All heavy atoms as a GROMACS GRO file, in nm:
protein
  597
    1MET      N    1   1.460   8.334   1.058
    1MET     CA    2   1.345   8.397   0.991
    1MET      C    3   1.323   8.343   0.849
    1MET      O    4   1.207   8.333   0.812
    1MET     CB    5   1.379   8.546   0.981
    1MET     CG    6   1.257   8.629   0.950
    1MET     SD    7   1.146   8.622   1.089
    1MET     CE    8   1.035   8.741   1.040
    2ALA      N    9   1.426   8.308   0.782
    2ALA     CA   10   1.413   8.255   0.645
    2ALA      C   11   1.338   8.119   0.650
    2ALA      O   12   1.260   8.089   0.564
    2ALA     CB   13   1.548   8.243   0.580
    3PHE      N   14   1.365   8.044   0.755
    3PHE     CA   15   1.296   7.912   0.769
    3PHE      C   16   1.147   7.936   0.788
    3PHE      O   17   1.072   7.862   0.724
    3PHE     CB   18   1.355   7.835   0.889
    3PHE     CG   19   1.290   7.702   0.915
    3PHE    CD1   20   1.319   7.599   0.819
    3PHE    CD2   21   1.206   7.679   1.018
    3PHE    CE1   22   1.258   7.473   0.841
    3PHE    CE2   23   1.148   7.554   1.036
    3PHE     CZ   24   1.174   7.455   0.945
    4MET      N   25   1.108   8.033   0.866
    4MET     CA   26   0.966   8.061   0.886
    4MET      C   27   0.901   8.107   0.757
    4MET      O   28   0.780   8.076   0.730
    4MET     CB   29   0.950   8.161   0.996
    4MET     CG   30   0.986   8.112   1.132
    4MET     SD   31   0.891   7.973   1.187
    4MET     CE   32   0.730   8.042   1.208
    5ASP      N   33   0.970   8.186   0.678
    5ASP     CA   34   0.919   8.230   0.549
    5ASP      C   35   0.896   8.108   0.454
    5ASP      O   36   0.796   8.097   0.382
    5ASP     CB   37   1.012   8.328   0.483
    5ASP     CG   38   1.010   8.461   0.558
    5ASP    OD1   39   0.913   8.494   0.626
    5ASP    OD2   40   1.112   8.535   0.543
    6TYR      N   41   0.991   8.016   0.462
    6TYR     CA   42   0.984   7.895   0.378
    6TYR      C   43   0.857   7.817   0.425
    6TYR      O   44   0.779   7.769   0.339
    6TYR     CB   45   1.105   7.808   0.387
    6TYR     CG   46   1.105   7.679   0.318
    6TYR    CD1   47   1.112   7.675   0.176
    6TYR    CD2   48   1.086   7.563   0.386
    6TYR    CE1   49   1.101   7.551   0.113
    6TYR    CE2   50   1.077   7.438   0.320
    6TYR     CZ   51   1.084   7.439   0.184
    6TYR     OH   52   1.073   7.316   0.113
    7ILE      N   53   0.840   7.794   0.553
    7ILE     CA   54   0.728   7.717   0.603
    7ILE      C   55   0.599   7.784   0.569
    7ILE      O   56   0.498   7.722   0.525
    7ILE     CB   57   0.738   7.694   0.757
    7ILE    CG1   58   0.861   7.608   0.784
    7ILE    CG2   59   0.616   7.632   0.815
    7ILE    CD1   60   0.857   7.470   0.729
    8ARG      N   61   0.593   7.918   0.587
    8ARG     CA   62   0.470   7.993   0.548
    8ARG      C   63   0.440   7.980   0.405
    8ARG      O   64   0.325   7.960   0.367
    8ARG     CB   65   0.493   8.141   0.588
    8ARG     CG   66   0.360   8.222   0.575
    8ARG     CD   67   0.376   8.363   0.620
    8ARG     NE   68   0.424   8.370   0.761
    8ARG     CZ   69   0.535   8.430   0.802
    8ARG    NH1   70   0.614   8.492   0.713
    8ARG    NH2   71   0.568   8.434   0.930
    9GLY      N   72   0.542   7.991   0.318
    9GLY     CA   73   0.519   7.972   0.175
    9GLY      C   74   0.469   7.839   0.137
    9GLY      O   75   0.381   7.819   0.050
   10PHE      N   76   0.524   7.735   0.204
   10PHE     CA   77   0.488   7.598   0.180
   10PHE      C   78   0.342   7.576   0.220
   10PHE      O   79   0.256   7.515   0.155
   10PHE     CB   80   0.579   7.497   0.250
   10PHE     CG   81   0.546   7.360   0.227
   10PHE    CD1   82   0.574   7.300   0.106
   10PHE    CD2   83   0.490   7.275   0.325
   10PHE    CE1   84   0.546   7.164   0.081
   10PHE    CE2   85   0.456   7.146   0.302
   10PHE     CZ   86   0.486   7.090   0.177
   11GLY      N   87   0.306   7.633   0.337
   11GLY     CA   88   0.164   7.623   0.384
   11GLY      C   89   0.069   7.693   0.290
   11GLY      O   90  -0.038   7.645   0.263
   12MET      N   91   0.107   7.806   0.242
   12MET     CA   92   0.017   7.878   0.145
   12MET      C   93   0.003   7.806   0.013
   12MET      O   94  -0.106   7.793  -0.043
   12MET     CB   95   0.079   8.020   0.115
   12MET     CG   96   0.075   8.112   0.237
   12MET     SD   97  -0.090   8.142   0.296
   12MET     CE   98  -0.158   8.243   0.161
   13ALA      N   99   0.116   7.740  -0.029
   13ALA     CA  100   0.108   7.661  -0.153
   13ALA      C  101   0.013   7.541  -0.132
   13ALA      O  102  -0.066   7.501  -0.222
   13ALA     CB  103   0.248   7.612  -0.199
   14MET      N  104   0.017   7.478  -0.015
   14MET     CA  105  -0.071   7.361   0.014
   14MET      C  106  -0.216   7.411   0.016
   14MET      O  107  -0.304   7.344  -0.035
   14MET     CB  108  -0.034   7.297   0.145
   14MET     CG  109   0.083   7.204   0.131
   14MET     SD  110   0.131   7.116   0.283
   14MET     CE  111  -0.022   7.092   0.367
   15MET      N  112  -0.242   7.520   0.079
   15MET     CA  113  -0.379   7.572   0.091
   15MET      C  114  -0.435   7.621  -0.045
   15MET      O  115  -0.552   7.606  -0.071
   15MET     CB  116  -0.385   7.686   0.191
   15MET     CG  117  -0.356   7.640   0.335
   15MET     SD  118  -0.453   7.504   0.384
   15MET     CE  119  -0.619   7.577   0.402
   16ASN      N  120  -0.351   7.665  -0.133
   16ASN     CA  121  -0.393   7.712  -0.265
   16ASN      C  122  -0.413   7.593  -0.358
   16ASN      O  123  -0.486   7.608  -0.457
   16ASN     CB  124  -0.292   7.810  -0.326
   16ASN     CG  125  -0.298   7.944  -0.254
   16ASN    OD1  126  -0.393   7.976  -0.189
   16ASN    ND2  127  -0.183   8.016  -0.261
   17ASN      N  128  -0.351   7.479  -0.328
   17ASN     CA  129  -0.361   7.366  -0.420
   17ASN      C  130  -0.417   7.240  -0.338
   17ASN      O  131  -0.348   7.139  -0.321
   17ASN     CB  132  -0.226   7.327  -0.476
   17ASN     CG  133  -0.170   7.438  -0.563
   17ASN    OD1  134  -0.244   7.486  -0.652
   17ASN    ND2  135  -0.044   7.484  -0.537
   18LYS      N  136  -0.539   7.254  -0.289
   18LYS     CA  137  -0.595   7.151  -0.206
   18LYS      C  138  -0.613   7.020  -0.284
   18LYS      O  139  -0.596   6.913  -0.229
   18LYS     CB  140  -0.725   7.193  -0.149
   18LYS     CG  141  -0.709   7.312  -0.046
   18LYS     CD  142  -0.840   7.350   0.008
   18LYS     CE  143  -0.821   7.468   0.105
   18LYS     NZ  144  -0.944   7.528   0.154
   19LEU      N  145  -0.645   7.028  -0.413
   19LEU     CA  146  -0.664   6.905  -0.492
   19LEU      C  147  -0.534   6.830  -0.504
   19LEU      O  148  -0.529   6.708  -0.488
   19LEU     CB  149  -0.722   6.941  -0.628
   19LEU     CG  150  -0.744   6.822  -0.726
   19LEU    CD1  151  -0.846   6.730  -0.665
   19LEU    CD2  152  -0.784   6.874  -0.858
   20ILE      N  153  -0.427   6.902  -0.537
   20ILE     CA  154  -0.296   6.835  -0.548
   20ILE      C  155  -0.252   6.779  -0.415
   20ILE      O  156  -0.200   6.664  -0.411
   20ILE     CB  157  -0.194   6.933  -0.603
   20ILE    CG1  158  -0.232   6.970  -0.749
   20ILE    CG2  159  -0.057   6.878  -0.594
   20ILE    CD1  160  -0.143   7.076  -0.808
   21THR      N  161  -0.279   6.847  -0.307
   21THR     CA  162  -0.240   6.796  -0.173
   21THR      C  163  -0.324   6.670  -0.143
   21THR      O  164  -0.266   6.566  -0.095
   21THR     CB  165  -0.267   6.901  -0.065
   21THR    OG1  166  -0.196   7.017  -0.098
   21THR    CG2  167  -0.231   6.848   0.072
   22PHE      N  168  -0.453   6.670  -0.172
   22PHE     CA  169  -0.531   6.547  -0.152
   22PHE      C  170  -0.483   6.431  -0.235
   22PHE      O  171  -0.471   6.324  -0.186
   22PHE     CB  172  -0.678   6.581  -0.187
   22PHE     CG  173  -0.764   6.460  -0.186
   22PHE    CD1  174  -0.803   6.398  -0.066
   22PHE    CD2  175  -0.806   6.399  -0.304
   22PHE    CE1  176  -0.881   6.286  -0.065
   22PHE    CE2  177  -0.886   6.286  -0.306
   22PHE     CZ  178  -0.924   6.223  -0.191
   23LEU      N  179  -0.450   6.456  -0.362
   23LEU     CA  180  -0.400   6.350  -0.447
   23LEU      C  181  -0.272   6.293  -0.399
   23LEU      O  182  -0.244   6.174  -0.408
   23LEU     CB  183  -0.393   6.402  -0.591
   23LEU     CG  184  -0.525   6.431  -0.662
   23LEU    CD1  185  -0.502   6.486  -0.799
   23LEU    CD2  186  -0.610   6.306  -0.667
   24CYS      N  187  -0.179   6.381  -0.351
   24CYS     CA  188  -0.050   6.332  -0.295
   24CYS      C  189  -0.072   6.245  -0.177
   24CYS      O  190  -0.011   6.139  -0.156
   24CYS     CB  191   0.039   6.450  -0.260
   24CYS     SG  192   0.106   6.541  -0.402
   25VAL      N  193  -0.166   6.282  -0.087
   25VAL     CA  194  -0.193   6.196   0.031
   25VAL      C  195  -0.256   6.065  -0.009
   25VAL      O  196  -0.225   5.961   0.042
   25VAL     CB  197  -0.281   6.279   0.129
   25VAL    CG1  198  -0.337   6.190   0.238
   25VAL    CG2  199  -0.208   6.394   0.184
   26ALA      N  200  -0.345   6.073  -0.111
   26ALA     CA  201  -0.409   5.950  -0.156
   26ALA      C  202  -0.304   5.853  -0.223
   26ALA      O  203  -0.308   5.735  -0.199
   26ALA     CB  204  -0.518   5.986  -0.258
   27VAL      N  205  -0.214   5.906  -0.298
   27VAL     CA  206  -0.104   5.825  -0.364
   27VAL      C  207  -0.019   5.761  -0.257
   27VAL      O  208   0.019   5.643  -0.259
   27VAL     CB  209  -0.026   5.907  -0.460
   27VAL    CG1  210   0.099   5.835  -0.500
   27VAL    CG2  211  -0.108   5.938  -0.582
   28PHE      N  212   0.012   5.837  -0.151
   28PHE     CA  213   0.092   5.790  -0.045
   28PHE      C  214   0.017   5.673   0.031
   28PHE      O  215   0.079   5.566   0.060
   28PHE     CB  216   0.124   5.895   0.056
   28PHE     CG  217   0.208   5.853   0.169
   28PHE    CD1  218   0.348   5.820   0.153
   28PHE    CD2  219   0.150   5.834   0.295
   28PHE    CE1  220   0.422   5.773   0.259
   28PHE    CE2  221   0.231   5.795   0.408
   28PHE     CZ  222   0.363   5.767   0.386
   29ALA      N  223  -0.111   5.691   0.052
   29ALA     CA  224  -0.192   5.580   0.122
   29ALA      C  225  -0.198   5.463   0.037
   29ALA      O  226  -0.185   5.347   0.087
   29ALA     CB  227  -0.331   5.638   0.147
   30PHE      N  228  -0.220   5.470  -0.094
   30PHE     CA  229  -0.223   5.360  -0.182
   30PHE      C  230  -0.089   5.288  -0.188
   30PHE      O  231  -0.075   5.168  -0.201
   30PHE     CB  232  -0.265   5.396  -0.323
   30PHE     CG  233  -0.413   5.423  -0.334
   30PHE    CD1  234  -0.458   5.540  -0.390
   30PHE    CD2  235  -0.507   5.326  -0.290
   30PHE    CE1  236  -0.597   5.559  -0.398
   30PHE    CE2  237  -0.639   5.353  -0.300
   30PHE     CZ  238  -0.687   5.470  -0.355
   31MET      N  239   0.019   5.361  -0.180
   31MET     CA  240   0.157   5.303  -0.189
   31MET      C  241   0.179   5.218  -0.059
   31MET      O  242   0.226   5.107  -0.070
   31MET     CB  243   0.261   5.418  -0.196
   31MET     CG  244   0.406   5.361  -0.199
   31MET     SD  245   0.526   5.490  -0.203
   31MET     CE  246   0.507   5.562  -0.039
   32ILE      N  247   0.144   5.268   0.055
   32ILE     CA  248   0.155   5.195   0.179
   32ILE      C  249   0.069   5.069   0.176
   32ILE      O  250   0.112   4.965   0.224
   32ILE     CB  251   0.122   5.283   0.302
   32ILE    CG1  252   0.218   5.402   0.306
   32ILE    CG2  253   0.119   5.209   0.425
   32ILE    CD1  254   0.361   5.360   0.327
   33ALA      N  255  -0.055   5.083   0.129
   33ALA     CA  256  -0.145   4.963   0.119
   33ALA      C  257  -0.087   4.861   0.029
   33ALA      O  258  -0.099   4.739   0.055
   33ALA     CB  259  -0.283   5.010   0.075
   34THR      N  260  -0.028   4.902  -0.089
   34THR     CA  261   0.029   4.806  -0.176
   34THR      C  262   0.143   4.732  -0.115
   34THR      O  263   0.158   4.608  -0.133
   34THR     CB  264   0.071   4.882  -0.302
   34THR    OG1  265  -0.038   4.946  -0.363
   34THR    CG2  266   0.135   4.784  -0.407
   35ILE      N  267   0.231   4.801  -0.046
   35ILE     CA  268   0.341   4.734   0.024
   35ILE      C  269   0.293   4.637   0.125
   35ILE      O  270   0.344   4.526   0.136
   35ILE     CB  271   0.435   4.845   0.083
   35ILE    CG1  272   0.503   4.921  -0.025
   35ILE    CG2  273   0.540   4.777   0.176
   35ILE    CD1  274   0.582   5.043   0.023
   36ALA      N  275   0.191   4.673   0.203
   36ALA     CA  276   0.135   4.583   0.301
   36ALA      C  277   0.078   4.462   0.240
   36ALA      O  278   0.092   4.348   0.291
   36ALA     CB  279   0.034   4.658   0.389
   37LEU      N  280   0.004   4.477   0.126
   37LEU     CA  281  -0.061   4.362   0.064
   37LEU      C  282   0.046   4.272   0.000
   37LEU      O  283   0.035   4.150  -0.002
   37LEU     CB  284  -0.158   4.406  -0.042
   37LEU     CG  285  -0.288   4.464   0.011
   37LEU    CD1  286  -0.373   4.524  -0.107
   37LEU    CD2  287  -0.366   4.368   0.088
   38ALA      N  288   0.154   4.330  -0.051
   38ALA     CA  289   0.263   4.249  -0.108
   38ALA      C  290   0.330   4.163  -0.004
   38ALA      O  291   0.361   4.046  -0.024
   38ALA     CB  292   0.360   4.334  -0.182
   39ALA      N  293   0.351   4.219   0.115
   39ALA     CA  294   0.416   4.152   0.226
   39ALA      C  295   0.324   4.035   0.274
   39ALA      O  296   0.368   3.924   0.300
   39ALA     CB  297   0.450   4.245   0.338
   40GLU      N  298   0.198   4.066   0.280
   40GLU     CA  299   0.099   3.963   0.327
   40GLU      C  300   0.093   3.848   0.222
   40GLU      O  301   0.089   3.734   0.260
   40GLU     CB  302  -0.034   4.023   0.344
   40GLU     CG  303  -0.138   3.924   0.396
   40GLU     CD  304  -0.275   3.992   0.418
   40GLU    OE1  305  -0.284   4.118   0.419
   40GLU    OE2  306  -0.374   3.913   0.433
   41ASN      N  307   0.094   3.884   0.096
   41ASN     CA  308   0.083   3.782  -0.010
   41ASN      C  309   0.213   3.697  -0.007
   41ASN      O  310   0.202   3.573  -0.030
   41ASN     CB  311   0.070   3.852  -0.144
   41ASN     CG  312   0.038   3.748  -0.256
   41ASN    OD1  313  -0.013   3.642  -0.231
   41ASN    ND2  314   0.071   3.784  -0.377
   42ASN      N  315   0.328   3.756   0.017
   42ASN     CA  316   0.450   3.679   0.027
   42ASN      C  317   0.441   3.576   0.140
   42ASN      O  318   0.482   3.466   0.130
   42ASN     CB  319   0.569   3.771   0.040
   42ASN     CG  320   0.700   3.698   0.033
   42ASN    OD1  321   0.714   3.598  -0.033
   42ASN    ND2  322   0.802   3.753   0.095
   43SER      N  323   0.386   3.624   0.251
   43SER     CA  324   0.371   3.532   0.367
   43SER      C  325   0.275   3.420   0.333
   43SER      O  326   0.298   3.307   0.370
   43SER     CB  327   0.323   3.617   0.489
   43SER     OG  328   0.294   3.529   0.596
   44ASN      N  329   0.166   3.453   0.266
   44ASN     CA  330   0.070   3.348   0.228
   44ASN      C  331   0.134   3.246   0.133
   44ASN      O  332   0.103   3.131   0.142
   44ASN     CB  333  -0.056   3.410   0.165
   44ASN     CG  334  -0.139   3.485   0.269
   44ASN    OD1  335  -0.122   3.462   0.390
   44ASN    ND2  336  -0.226   3.570   0.217
   45ALA      N  337   0.221   3.290   0.042
   45ALA     CA  338   0.285   3.200  -0.051
   45ALA      C  339   0.378   3.108   0.023
   45ALA      O  340   0.385   2.989  -0.008
   45ALA     CB  341   0.362   3.283  -0.156
   46ASP      N  342   0.450   3.155   0.122
   46ASP     CA  343   0.538   3.071   0.203
   46ASP      C  344   0.458   2.966   0.276
   46ASP      O  345   0.501   2.852   0.283
   46ASP     CB  346   0.621   3.154   0.297
   46ASP     CG  347   0.722   3.245   0.225
   46ASP    OD1  348   0.758   3.212   0.107
   46ASP    OD2  349   0.773   3.337   0.290
   47LEU      N  350   0.344   3.012   0.333
   47LEU     CA  351   0.260   2.912   0.408
   47LEU      C  352   0.203   2.809   0.319
   47LEU      O  353   0.195   2.691   0.353
   47LEU     CB  354   0.149   2.991   0.478
   47LEU     CG  355   0.188   3.078   0.596
   47LEU    CD1  356   0.077   3.160   0.648
   47LEU    CD2  357   0.248   2.988   0.706
   48LEU      N  358   0.166   2.850   0.193
   48LEU     CA  359   0.115   2.754   0.096
   48LEU      C  360   0.215   2.655   0.058
   48LEU      O  361   0.188   2.534   0.054
   48LEU     CB  362   0.062   2.827  -0.026
   48LEU     CG  363   0.006   2.741  -0.138
   48LEU    CD1  364  -0.113   2.658  -0.092
   48LEU    CD2  365  -0.025   2.824  -0.261
   49GLN      N  366   0.341   2.691   0.032
   49GLN     CA  367   0.447   2.598  -0.002
   49GLN      C  368   0.474   2.506   0.110
   49GLN      O  369   0.494   2.385   0.092
   49GLN     CB  370   0.569   2.674  -0.048
   49GLN     CG  371   0.565   2.744  -0.177
   49GLN     CD  372   0.690   2.819  -0.211
   49GLN    OE1  373   0.772   2.846  -0.129
   49GLN    NE2  374   0.702   2.861  -0.337
   50ASP      N  375   0.477   2.556   0.232
   50ASP     CA  376   0.494   2.466   0.351
   50ASP      C  377   0.389   2.367   0.359
   50ASP      O  378   0.413   2.247   0.386
   50ASP     CB  379   0.511   2.554   0.473
   50ASP     CG  380   0.536   2.472   0.596
   50ASP    OD1  381   0.628   2.384   0.593
   50ASP    OD2  382   0.470   2.494   0.702
   51CYS      N  383   0.263   2.409   0.343
   51CYS     CA  384   0.154   2.320   0.351
   51CYS      C  385   0.156   2.214   0.243
   51CYS      O  386   0.129   2.094   0.263
   51CYS     CB  387   0.025   2.395   0.346
   51CYS     SG  388  -0.125   2.296   0.363
   52GLN      N  389   0.190   2.256   0.120
   52GLN     CA  390   0.204   2.156   0.012
   52GLN      C  391   0.313   2.053   0.038
   52GLN      O  392   0.295   1.938   0.005
   52GLN     CB  393   0.221   2.228  -0.124
   52GLN     CG  394   0.106   2.304  -0.175
   52GLN     CD  395   0.128   2.384  -0.294
   52GLN    OE1  396   0.244   2.423  -0.321
   52GLN    NE2  397   0.027   2.412  -0.373
   53ALA      N  398   0.426   2.097   0.089
   53ALA     CA  399   0.536   2.007   0.121
   53ALA      C  400   0.496   1.907   0.233
   53ALA      O  401   0.524   1.789   0.214
   53ALA     CB  402   0.657   2.093   0.167
   54ARG      N  403   0.426   1.951   0.331
   54ARG     CA  404   0.380   1.858   0.437
   54ARG      C  405   0.279   1.761   0.378
   54ARG      O  406   0.281   1.644   0.412
   54ARG     CB  407   0.326   1.936   0.558
   54ARG     CG  408   0.432   2.003   0.644
   54ARG     CD  409   0.379   2.057   0.770
   54ARG     NE  410   0.306   2.179   0.742
   54ARG     CZ  411   0.183   2.212   0.790
   54ARG    NH1  412   0.132   2.138   0.880
   54ARG    NH2  413   0.128   2.326   0.758
   55LEU      N  414   0.191   1.811   0.294
   55LEU     CA  415   0.088   1.722   0.232
   55LEU      C  416   0.157   1.617   0.148
   55LEU      O  417   0.119   1.502   0.149
   55LEU     CB  418  -0.011   1.807   0.154
   55LEU     CG  419  -0.127   1.727   0.086
   55LEU    CD1  420  -0.214   1.663   0.190
   55LEU    CD2  421  -0.204   1.823   0.000
   56TYR      N  422   0.256   1.659   0.074
   56TYR     CA  423   0.325   1.566  -0.016
   56TYR      C  424   0.394   1.456   0.058
   56TYR      O  425   0.389   1.340   0.031
   56TYR     CB  426   0.422   1.642  -0.106
   56TYR     CG  427   0.504   1.546  -0.193
   56TYR    CD1  428   0.447   1.487  -0.304
   56TYR    CD2  429   0.638   1.519  -0.164
   56TYR    CE1  430   0.521   1.402  -0.386
   56TYR    CE2  431   0.713   1.438  -0.250
   56TYR     CZ  432   0.647   1.379  -0.359
   56TYR     OH  433   0.720   1.290  -0.432
   57THR      N  434   0.462   1.496   0.170
   57THR     CA  435   0.539   1.395   0.252
   57THR      C  436   0.440   1.308   0.325
   57THR      O  437   0.466   1.196   0.352
   57THR     CB  438   0.635   1.463   0.349
   57THR    OG1  439   0.561   1.552   0.434
   57THR    CG2  440   0.742   1.538   0.276
   58ALA      N  441   0.321   1.362   0.364
   58ALA     CA  442   0.223   1.280   0.433
   58ALA      C  443   0.158   1.178   0.346
   58ALA      O  444   0.117   1.072   0.397
   58ALA     CB  445   0.122   1.367   0.503
   59THR      N  446   0.140   1.207   0.221
   59THR     CA  447   0.067   1.119   0.132
   59THR      C  448   0.156   1.034   0.043
   59THR      O  449   0.108   0.941  -0.023
   59THR     CB  450  -0.028   1.198   0.038
   59THR    OG1  451   0.044   1.296  -0.036
   59THR    CG2  452  -0.134   1.266   0.126
   60SER      N  453   0.281   1.060   0.033
   60SER     CA  454   0.372   0.983  -0.051
   60SER      C  455   0.411   0.857   0.021
   60SER      O  456   0.439   0.858   0.138
   60SER     CB  457   0.493   1.065  -0.098
   60SER     OG  458   0.568   1.094   0.012
   61THR      N  459   0.420   0.751  -0.055
   61THR     CA  460   0.463   0.623   0.004
   61THR      C  461   0.588   0.574  -0.073
   61THR      O  462   0.599   0.596  -0.191
   61THR     CB  463   0.352   0.519  -0.009
   61THR    OG1  464   0.319   0.500  -0.145
   61THR    CG2  465   0.227   0.550   0.074
   62PRO      N  466   0.682   0.508   0.000
   62PRO     CA  467   0.800   0.461  -0.064
   62PRO      C  468   0.762   0.347  -0.161
   62PRO      O  469   0.664   0.276  -0.138
   62PRO     CB  470   0.885   0.420   0.048
   62PRO     CG  471   0.798   0.396   0.162
   62PRO     CD  472   0.680   0.488   0.140
   63ALA      N  473   0.843   0.333  -0.262
   63ALA     CA  474   0.823   0.225  -0.357
   63ALA      C  475   0.848   0.091  -0.293
   63ALA      O  476   0.945   0.078  -0.216
   63ALA     CB  477   0.912   0.239  -0.476
   64PRO      N  478   0.762  -0.007  -0.306
   64PRO     CA  479   0.785  -0.138  -0.245
   64PRO      C  480   0.907  -0.206  -0.298
   64PRO      O  481   0.938  -0.195  -0.418
   64PRO     CB  482   0.660  -0.216  -0.271
   64PRO     CG  483   0.607  -0.155  -0.393
   64PRO     CD  484   0.644  -0.012  -0.394
   65ALA      N  485   0.984  -0.272  -0.209
   65ALA     CA  486   1.098  -0.350  -0.255
   65ALA      C  487   1.052  -0.475  -0.314
   65ALA      O  488   0.971  -0.548  -0.253
   65ALA     CB  489   1.195  -0.370  -0.136
   66THR      N  490   1.100  -0.512  -0.429
   66THR     CA  491   1.067  -0.638  -0.494
   66THR      C  492   1.183  -0.735  -0.487
   66THR      O  493   1.295  -0.697  -0.492
   66THR     CB  494   1.030  -0.617  -0.644
   66THR    OG1  495   1.144  -0.560  -0.707
   66THR    CG2  496   0.914  -0.524  -0.653
   67THR      N  497   1.145  -0.860  -0.460
   67THR     CA  498   1.247  -0.965  -0.450
   67THR      C  499   1.241  -1.052  -0.580
   67THR      O  500   1.131  -1.106  -0.616
   67THR     CB  501   1.224  -1.054  -0.325
   67THR    OG1  502   1.224  -0.968  -0.214
   67THR    CG2  503   1.334  -1.153  -0.312
   68THR      N  504   1.348  -1.058  -0.648
   68THR     CA  505   1.349  -1.142  -0.769
   68THR      C  506   1.459  -1.249  -0.752
   68THR      O  507   1.568  -1.220  -0.697
   68THR     CB  508   1.372  -1.059  -0.896
   68THR    OG1  509   1.501  -0.992  -0.880
   68THR    CG2  510   1.261  -0.961  -0.916
   69THR      N  511   1.437  -1.364  -0.805
   69THR     CA  512   1.536  -1.468  -0.801
   69THR      C  513   1.583  -1.494  -0.941
   69THR      O  514   1.505  -1.514  -1.032
   69THR     CB  515   1.479  -1.601  -0.745
   69THR    OG1  516   1.415  -1.571  -0.620
   69THR    CG2  517   1.579  -1.708  -0.728
   70THR      N  518   1.716  -1.490  -0.958
   70THR     CA  519   1.775  -1.519  -1.094
   70THR      C  520   1.782  -1.670  -1.105
   70THR      O  521   1.797  -1.744  -1.009
   70THR     CB  522   1.910  -1.451  -1.107
   70THR    OG1  523   2.000  -1.496  -1.006
   70THR    CG2  524   1.892  -1.302  -1.100
   71GLY      N  525   1.786  -1.716  -1.228
   71GLY     CA  526   1.779  -1.859  -1.261
   71GLY      C  527   1.879  -1.952  -1.194
   71GLY      O  528   1.848  -2.026  -1.106
   72ASP      N  529   2.003  -1.952  -1.230
   72ASP     CA  530   2.102  -2.052  -1.188
   72ASP      C  531   2.166  -2.019  -1.052
   72ASP      O  532   2.186  -2.110  -0.974
   72ASP     CB  533   2.217  -2.062  -1.289
   72ASP     CG  534   2.165  -2.092  -1.428
   72ASP    OD1  535   2.048  -2.118  -1.444
   72ASP    OD2  536   2.253  -2.091  -1.520
   73THR      N  537   2.193  -1.888  -1.026
   73THR     CA  538   2.274  -1.861  -0.910
   73THR      C  539   2.196  -1.862  -0.783
   73THR      O  540   2.258  -1.884  -0.672
   73THR     CB  541   2.333  -1.720  -0.929
   73THR    OG1  542   2.229  -1.625  -0.937
   73THR    CG2  543   2.416  -1.712  -1.048
   74GLY      N  544   2.069  -1.846  -0.783
   74GLY     CA  545   1.989  -1.850  -0.662
   74GLY      C  546   2.005  -1.714  -0.579
   74GLY      O  547   1.956  -1.712  -0.465
   75SER      N  548   2.065  -1.615  -0.632
   75SER     CA  549   2.077  -1.492  -0.560
   75SER      C  550   1.949  -1.412  -0.575
   75SER      O  551   1.873  -1.429  -0.670
   75SER     CB  552   2.196  -1.412  -0.611
   75SER     OG  553   2.175  -1.374  -0.743
   76THR      N  554   1.926  -1.330  -0.480
   76THR     CA  555   1.801  -1.245  -0.480
   76THR      C  556   1.846  -1.102  -0.494
   76THR      O  557   1.942  -1.054  -0.443
   76THR     CB  558   1.720  -1.266  -0.354
   76THR    OG1  559   1.802  -1.232  -0.243
   76THR    CG2  560   1.670  -1.410  -0.340
   77ASP      N  561   1.762  -1.026  -0.565
   77ASP     CA  562   1.777  -0.881  -0.584
   77ASP      C  563   1.666  -0.810  -0.510
   77ASP      O  564   1.552  -0.829  -0.543
   77ASP     CB  565   1.778  -0.846  -0.730
   77ASP     CG  566   1.803  -0.703  -0.756
   77ASP    OD1  567   1.847  -0.633  -0.665
   77ASP    OD2  568   1.770  -0.658  -0.873
   78THR      N  569   1.697  -0.729  -0.409
   78THR     CA  570   1.590  -0.662  -0.334
   78THR      C  571   1.588  -0.513  -0.362
   78THR      O  572   1.538  -0.435  -0.284
   78THR     CB  573   1.615  -0.684  -0.184
   78THR    OG1  574   1.746  -0.634  -0.151
   78THR    CG2  575   1.602  -0.833  -0.149
   79SER      N  576   1.642  -0.464  -0.473
   79SER     CA  577   1.646  -0.324  -0.499
   79SER      C  578   1.510  -0.282  -0.557
   79SER      O  579   1.442  -0.363  -0.621
   79SER     CB  580   1.754  -0.291  -0.603
   79SER     OG  581   1.728  -0.360  -0.725
   80PRO      N  582   1.460  -0.164  -0.521
   80PRO     CA  583   1.338  -0.114  -0.570
   80PRO      C  584   1.339  -0.096  -0.724
   80PRO      O  585   1.444  -0.052  -0.778
   80PRO     CB  586   1.312   0.018  -0.501
   80PRO     CG  587   1.437   0.049  -0.427
   80PRO     CD  588   1.529  -0.068  -0.436
   81LYS      N  589   1.233  -0.126  -0.787
   81LYS     CA  590   1.228  -0.108  -0.939
   81LYS      C  591   1.150   0.012  -0.972
   81LYS      O  592   1.057   0.047  -0.917
   81LYS     CB  593   1.167  -0.234  -0.998
   81LYS     CG  594   1.243  -0.356  -0.960
   81LYS     CD  595   1.306  -0.415  -1.081
   81LYS     CE  596   1.377  -0.541  -1.033
   81LYS     NZ  597   1.477  -0.584  -1.105
   0.00000   0.00000   0.00000
């Protein structure tokens, strides 16, 4: 019986304070929307980094190897400069 009295009292408080109830529901909805947008933004950031990495590897070219001959010894150096 005490539980029913508690529920009835809570229902009466909600009905007497409709503005506060509406604001609580609105705050809850905005909180859920913010969490959803943050998760979506995080996913977009990961996709952007992946795309930038693929673009970088697709457009980068290795440095050409240069061959130089030293004066007396006749040896060649093929290391990239």
